[in-house]
C-alpha atoms as an extended CHARMM CRD file, in Angstrom:
* protein
*
       112  EXT
         1         1  MET       CA            -18.5290000000      -38.3570000000      -30.7620000000  PROA      1               0.0000000000
         2         2  LYS       CA            -20.2440000000      -36.9080000000      -27.6810000000  PROA      2               0.0000000000
         3         3  LYS       CA            -18.6420000000      -39.4750000000      -25.3880000000  PROA      3               0.0000000000
         4         4  SER       CA            -15.1570000000      -38.7170000000      -26.6760000000  PROA      4               0.0000000000
         5         5  LEU       CA            -15.7250000000      -34.9670000000      -26.2620000000  PROA      5               0.0000000000
         6         6  ILE       CA            -16.9130000000      -35.4730000000      -22.6800000000  PROA      6               0.0000000000
         7         7  ALA       CA            -13.9660000000      -37.7640000000      -21.9610000000  PROA      7               0.0000000000
         8         8  ALA       CA            -11.5050000000      -35.2370000000      -23.3950000000  PROA      8               0.0000000000
         9         9  THR       CA            -13.0450000000      -32.4360000000      -21.3390000000  PROA      9               0.0000000000
        10        10  CYS       CA            -12.8490000000      -34.4940000000      -18.1490000000  PROA      10              0.0000000000
        11        11  PHE       CA             -9.2390000000      -35.4210000000      -18.8910000000  PROA      11              0.0000000000
        12        12  ALA       CA             -8.3240000000      -31.7710000000      -19.4660000000  PROA      12              0.0000000000
        13        13  ALA       CA            -10.0010000000      -30.8020000000      -16.1900000000  PROA      13              0.0000000000
        14        14  MET       CA             -8.0170000000      -33.4610000000      -14.3450000000  PROA      14              0.0000000000
        15        15  LEU       CA             -4.7710000000      -32.0830000000      -15.7700000000  PROA      15              0.0000000000
        16        16  THR       CA             -5.4780000000      -28.4220000000      -15.0650000000  PROA      16              0.0000000000
        17        17  GLY       CA             -7.4140000000      -28.8220000000      -11.8150000000  PROA      17              0.0000000000
        18        18  PRO       CA             -4.4200000000      -29.0930000000       -9.4750000000  PROA      18              0.0000000000
        19        19  SER       CA             -2.7040000000      -26.0410000000      -10.9540000000  PROA      19              0.0000000000
        20        20  LEU       CA             -5.8950000000      -23.9840000000      -10.6790000000  PROA      20              0.0000000000
        21        21  PHE       CA             -6.2430000000      -25.0330000000       -7.0430000000  PROA      21              0.0000000000
        22        22  ALA       CA             -2.6310000000      -24.0580000000       -6.3590000000  PROA      22              0.0000000000
        23        23  GLN       CA             -3.2080000000      -20.6240000000       -7.8900000000  PROA      23              0.0000000000
        24        24  LYS       CA             -6.2850000000      -20.0250000000       -5.7520000000  PROA      24              0.0000000000
        25        25  LYS       CA             -4.4350000000      -21.1210000000       -2.6350000000  PROA      25              0.0000000000
        26        26  ALA       CA             -1.5540000000      -18.7290000000       -3.3660000000  PROA      26              0.0000000000
        27        27  ALA       CA             -3.9630000000      -15.8500000000       -3.9470000000  PROA      27              0.0000000000
        28        28  ALA       CA             -5.6090000000      -16.3300000000       -0.5460000000  PROA      28              0.0000000000
        29        29  GLY       CA             -2.9460000000      -14.2960000000        1.2320000000  PROA      29              0.0000000000
        30        30  ASP       CA             -0.6440000000      -14.8680000000        4.1800000000  PROA      30              0.0000000000
        31        31  ALA       CA             -1.2940000000      -12.5340000000        7.1110000000  PROA      31              0.0000000000
        32        32  ALA       CA              2.2690000000      -12.8780000000        8.4710000000  PROA      32              0.0000000000
        33        33  LYS       CA              3.7330000000      -11.7900000000        5.1380000000  PROA      33              0.0000000000
        34        34  GLY       CA              1.0630000000       -9.0930000000        4.9660000000  PROA      34              0.0000000000
        35        35  LYS       CA              2.3110000000       -7.6500000000        8.2490000000  PROA      35              0.0000000000
        36        36  ASP       CA              5.7310000000       -7.2570000000        6.6540000000  PROA      36              0.0000000000
        37        37  VAL       CA              4.1350000000       -5.5270000000        3.6440000000  PROA      37              0.0000000000
        38        38  PHE       CA              2.2170000000       -3.2420000000        6.0320000000  PROA      38              0.0000000000
        39        39  ASP       CA              5.2810000000       -2.4130000000        8.1210000000  PROA      39              0.0000000000
        40        40  THR       CA              7.3110000000       -1.5860000000        4.9960000000  PROA      40              0.0000000000
        41        41  ASN       CA              4.7150000000        0.3360000000        3.0000000000  PROA      41              0.0000000000
        42        42  CYS       CA              1.7770000000        1.4240000000        5.1430000000  PROA      42              0.0000000000
        43        43  ALA       CA              2.9260000000        1.9600000000        8.7380000000  PROA      43              0.0000000000
        44        44  VAL       CA              4.4400000000        5.3400000000        7.9260000000  PROA      44              0.0000000000
        45        45  CYS       CA              0.9330000000        6.7360000000        7.4340000000  PROA      45              0.0000000000
        46        46  HSD       CA             -1.4310000000        4.2550000000        9.1590000000  PROA      46              0.0000000000
        47        47  ASN       CA             -1.7020000000        2.8220000000       12.6720000000  PROA      47              0.0000000000
        48        48  ALA       CA             -2.3920000000       -0.8910000000       12.8440000000  PROA      48              0.0000000000
        49        49  ASP       CA             -2.9650000000       -1.0300000000       16.5860000000  PROA      49              0.0000000000
        50        50  SER       CA             -5.4750000000        1.8080000000       16.9080000000  PROA      50              0.0000000000
        51        51  ALA       CA             -8.1560000000        3.6290000000       14.9650000000  PROA      51              0.0000000000
        52        52  ASP       CA             -6.4240000000        6.9460000000       15.7000000000  PROA      52              0.0000000000
        53        53  GLN       CA             -5.4780000000        9.1290000000       12.7610000000  PROA      53              0.0000000000
        54        54  LYS       CA             -1.8070000000        9.2330000000       11.8430000000  PROA      54              0.0000000000
        55        55  VAL       CA             -1.2720000000       10.7710000000        8.3960000000  PROA      55              0.0000000000
        56        56  GLY       CA             -4.0460000000        8.4870000000        7.1600000000  PROA      56              0.0000000000
        57        57  PRO       CA             -6.7550000000        6.7880000000        9.1960000000  PROA      57              0.0000000000
        58        58  GLY       CA             -5.9240000000        4.1080000000       11.7420000000  PROA      58              0.0000000000
        59        59  LEU       CA             -6.7640000000        0.6700000000       10.3890000000  PROA      59              0.0000000000
        60        60  LYS       CA             -7.5200000000       -1.2870000000       13.5470000000  PROA      60              0.0000000000
        61        61  GLY       CA            -10.8710000000       -2.9900000000       13.0230000000  PROA      61              0.0000000000
        62        62  LEU       CA            -10.9550000000       -1.9350000000        9.3750000000  PROA      62              0.0000000000
        63        63  PHE       CA            -13.1050000000       -4.8360000000        8.1770000000  PROA      63              0.0000000000
        64        64  LYS       CA            -15.4470000000       -4.4710000000       11.1740000000  PROA      64              0.0000000000
        65        65  LYS       CA            -16.3180000000       -0.8500000000       10.4210000000  PROA      65              0.0000000000
        66        66  ASP       CA            -19.6190000000        0.1670000000        8.8520000000  PROA      66              0.0000000000
        67        67  LYS       CA            -17.8670000000        2.0940000000        6.0990000000  PROA      67              0.0000000000
        68        68  LEU       CA            -14.5080000000        3.2640000000        4.8440000000  PROA      68              0.0000000000
        69        69  THR       CA            -13.5380000000        6.9480000000        4.7980000000  PROA      69              0.0000000000
        70        70  ASN       CA            -14.8060000000        7.0750000000        1.2020000000  PROA      70              0.0000000000
        71        71  GLY       CA            -18.2380000000        5.9040000000        2.3850000000  PROA      71              0.0000000000
        72        72  LYS       CA            -18.0020000000        2.4250000000        0.8520000000  PROA      72              0.0000000000
        73        73  LYS       CA            -18.4110000000       -0.8320000000        2.7790000000  PROA      73              0.0000000000
        74        74  PRO       CA            -15.1110000000       -2.4000000000        3.9000000000  PROA      74              0.0000000000
        75        75  THR       CA            -15.1280000000       -5.3640000000        1.5070000000  PROA      75              0.0000000000
        76        76  THR       CA            -12.0540000000       -7.0460000000        0.0820000000  PROA      76              0.0000000000
        77        77  ALA       CA            -12.8140000000       -5.5250000000       -3.3290000000  PROA      77              0.0000000000
        78        78  ASN       CA            -13.2290000000       -1.9890000000       -1.9460000000  PROA      78              0.0000000000
        79        79  VAL       CA            -10.0700000000       -2.1660000000        0.1630000000  PROA      79              0.0000000000
        80        80  LEU       CA             -8.1290000000       -3.5580000000       -2.8020000000  PROA      80              0.0000000000
        81        81  ASP       CA             -9.4970000000       -0.7270000000       -4.9520000000  PROA      81              0.0000000000
        82        82  LYS       CA             -8.2220000000        1.7990000000       -2.3930000000  PROA      82              0.0000000000
        83        83  ILE       CA             -4.7890000000        0.1010000000       -2.3100000000  PROA      83              0.0000000000
        84        84  ASN       CA             -4.6000000000        0.0720000000       -6.1010000000  PROA      84              0.0000000000
        85        85  ASN       CA             -5.9160000000        3.5720000000       -6.7950000000  PROA      85              0.0000000000
        86        86  GLY       CA             -5.1330000000        5.5360000000       -3.6400000000  PROA      86              0.0000000000
        87        87  GLY       CA             -6.8010000000        8.9150000000       -3.2780000000  PROA      87              0.0000000000
        88        88  ASN       CA             -7.1120000000       11.7200000000       -0.7190000000  PROA      88              0.0000000000
        89        89  GLY       CA             -3.3450000000       11.8840000000       -0.2930000000  PROA      89              0.0000000000
        90        90  MET       CA             -2.7410000000        8.1270000000       -0.4460000000  PROA      90              0.0000000000
        91        91  PRO       CA             -0.5750000000        7.0470000000       -3.3680000000  PROA      91              0.0000000000
        92        92  SER       CA             -1.5710000000        4.2700000000       -5.7390000000  PROA      92              0.0000000000
        93        93  TYR       CA              0.1110000000        0.9610000000       -4.9660000000  PROA      93              0.0000000000
        94        94  SER       CA             -1.0940000000       -0.7720000000       -8.1360000000  PROA      94              0.0000000000
        95        95  ASP       CA              2.4420000000       -0.8810000000       -9.5510000000  PROA      95              0.0000000000
        96        96  MET       CA              4.3440000000       -0.8210000000       -6.2640000000  PROA      96              0.0000000000
        97        97  LEU       CA              2.9980000000       -4.0790000000       -4.8200000000  PROA      97              0.0000000000
        98        98  THR       CA              2.5950000000       -7.4410000000       -6.5020000000  PROA      98              0.0000000000
        99        99  ASP       CA             -0.7980000000       -9.1340000000       -6.5490000000  PROA      99              0.0000000000
       100       100  GLN       CA              0.4900000000      -11.5990000000       -3.9480000000  PROA      100             0.0000000000
       101       101  GLU       CA              1.7050000000       -8.7810000000       -1.6730000000  PROA      101             0.0000000000
       102       102  LYS       CA             -1.7290000000       -7.1520000000       -1.9340000000  PROA      102             0.0000000000
       103       103  SER       CA             -3.4060000000      -10.4540000000       -1.0440000000  PROA      103             0.0000000000
       104       104  ASP       CA             -1.0600000000      -10.8680000000        1.9080000000  PROA      104             0.0000000000
       105       105  LEU       CA             -1.7120000000       -7.2840000000        3.0080000000  PROA      105             0.0000000000
       106       106  ILE       CA             -5.4900000000       -7.7430000000        2.8910000000  PROA      106             0.0000000000
       107       107  ALA       CA             -5.1670000000      -10.9970000000        4.8670000000  PROA      107             0.0000000000
       108       108  TYR       CA             -3.2350000000       -9.0280000000        7.5110000000  PROA      108             0.0000000000
       109       109  LEU       CA             -5.7160000000       -6.1360000000        7.5470000000  PROA      109             0.0000000000
       110       110  LYS       CA             -8.4950000000       -8.6310000000        8.2400000000  PROA      110             0.0000000000
       111       111  THR       CA             -6.6890000000       -9.6210000000       11.4690000000  PROA      111             0.0000000000
       112       112  LEU       CA             -6.6740000000       -6.0880000000       12.8590000000  PROA      112             0.0000000000
């Protein structure tokens, strides 16, 4: 009984493993696509090529900073939270961008 349960579990893992890997790969983000997302949605208020204030703060070196304007560390989770929830004049993009667009955007922001 135990051997058949282990065999069935291993077989199921073999069948679902490739699709799980594909999902993780897609979620990683594409910086080139993220630049397009930035140019379309963020560039109106944020500079990508400097830290100078536009309407919102400049984002050059965002992930190299000690802290965000809200005082939190610039981690992927904290930046994603800011994208999703907005605040201090920034709108929420939770429903305006897909999860993939957000992943692409974060991949781009990490290149700045």
